[in-house]
C-alpha positions as CSV (number, residue, x, y, z in Angstrom):
1,X,118.5,-142.5,33.4
2,X,116.6,-145.2,35.2
3,X,114.8,-147.8,33.0
4,X,117.2,-147.5,30.0
5,X,119.7,-150.1,29.1
6,X,123.3,-149.3,28.4
7,X,123.0,-149.6,24.6
8,X,120.0,-147.2,24.6
9,X,121.9,-144.7,26.8
10,X,125.0,-144.9,24.4
11,X,122.7,-144.4,21.4
12,X,121.0,-141.4,23.1
13,X,124.3,-139.9,24.0
14,X,125.7,-140.4,20.4
15,X,122.6,-138.8,18.9
16,X,122.9,-135.8,21.4
17,X,126.6,-135.5,20.4
18,X,125.7,-135.5,16.7
19,X,123.0,-132.8,17.3
20,X,125.6,-130.8,19.2
21,X,128.0,-131.0,16.2
22,X,125.3,-129.9,13.8
23,X,124.4,-126.9,16.0
24,X,128.1,-126.1,16.4
25,X,128.6,-126.1,12.6
26,X,125.6,-123.9,12.1
27,X,126.8,-121.4,14.7
28,X,130.3,-121.3,13.3
29,X,128.8,-120.3,9.9
30,X,127.2,-117.3,11.5
31,X,130.5,-116.0,13.0
32,X,132.1,-113.0,11.4
33,X,135.8,-113.7,11.1
34,X,138.3,-110.8,11.1
35,X,140.4,-110.3,8.0
36,X,144.2,-110.5,8.0
37,X,144.7,-106.7,8.4
38,X,142.4,-106.6,11.4
39,X,144.2,-109.5,13.0
40,X,147.6,-107.9,12.5
41,X,146.4,-104.6,13.9
42,X,144.8,-106.1,17.1
43,X,147.8,-108.3,17.6
44,X,150.1,-105.3,17.4
45,X,148.0,-103.5,20.0
46,X,148.2,-106.5,22.3
47,X,152.0,-106.8,22.0
48,X,152.5,-103.1,22.5
49,X,150.2,-103.1,25.6
50,X,152.0,-106.1,27.1
51,X,155.4,-104.4,26.7
52,X,154.0,-101.2,28.2
53,X,152.6,-103.0,31.2
54,X,155.8,-104.9,31.6
55,X,157.8,-101.7,31.6
56,X,155.4,-100.1,34.1
57,X,155.6,-103.0,36.5
58,X,159.4,-103.2,36.2
59,X,159.6,-99.5,37.2
60,X,157.2,-99.9,40.1
61,X,159.0,-103.1,41.2
62,X,162.3,-101.3,41.1
63,X,161.0,-98.3,43.0
64,X,159.3,-100.4,45.7
65,X,162.3,-102.7,46.0
66,X,164.7,-99.8,46.6
67,X,162.3,-98.1,49.0
68,X,161.8,-101.3,51.1
69,X,165.6,-101.8,51.1
70,X,166.2,-98.3,52.4
71,X,163.5,-98.7,55.1
72,X,165.1,-102.0,56.2
73,X,168.6,-100.4,56.1
74,X,167.3,-97.5,58.2
75,X,166.0,-99.9,60.9
76,X,168.9,-102.3,60.9
77,X,171.7,-99.8,61.3
78,X,173.2,-99.8,64.8
């Protein structure tokens, strides 16, 4: 910011930061927070989904690994 001294720039930044905090506080008051039951239910869904994907990828990895090993063994046998 040309033309402003360092103290003026610091004060301007500080005022902007205070305004940001006021806006943040006002916005956080408008947020609808989930209750404990909703948090538990969605957390359970996430955990079950993570384990389901982990099992799926483990099976796919095992199948691909065995297939690739068989292909390599087929081409390396003399």
